[in-house]
N, C-alpha and C positions, 0 to 999 in steps of 0.2 A: 537510405541513410541510417535507419535504425539498425539494420543488419550489419553494416560496416562498423558502426560504433560498438555494437555488441561484440563483434569479433575482436576489436581492439581492447575494450575494457575487460571483457571476460564474463563468465557465468555468475561470479560473485555479485556483480552489479545487478543482474536479474533477480538474484535472491534478495538483495537489499530492496529492490522495487516491490517485490511480493510482500516483504515484511512491512514496508511503509504502507502499502495498500491495505493489508490486514489490520494494521494499527489504526489507520484512519477510519476503517469500517467500524472497529470496536469503539472508537471515539464517537463517531456519528450515532451508533446504536445507544451508547450510554447517554448522550445528549438527548436523543429522542425519548428514551425511557424516562429520563428525569423530567422532561417537559410534560409527558402524558400524566394524567391524574392517577392512573392505575399502576 
């Protein structure tokens, strides 16, 4: 299913997923660092 939808949507969709994942990781890291006392 994922392969078929990837073929239809195109590689730009994969790039968007990667950007969203990296952005969410940065968000989680910033939240964790703000929580920690150091």
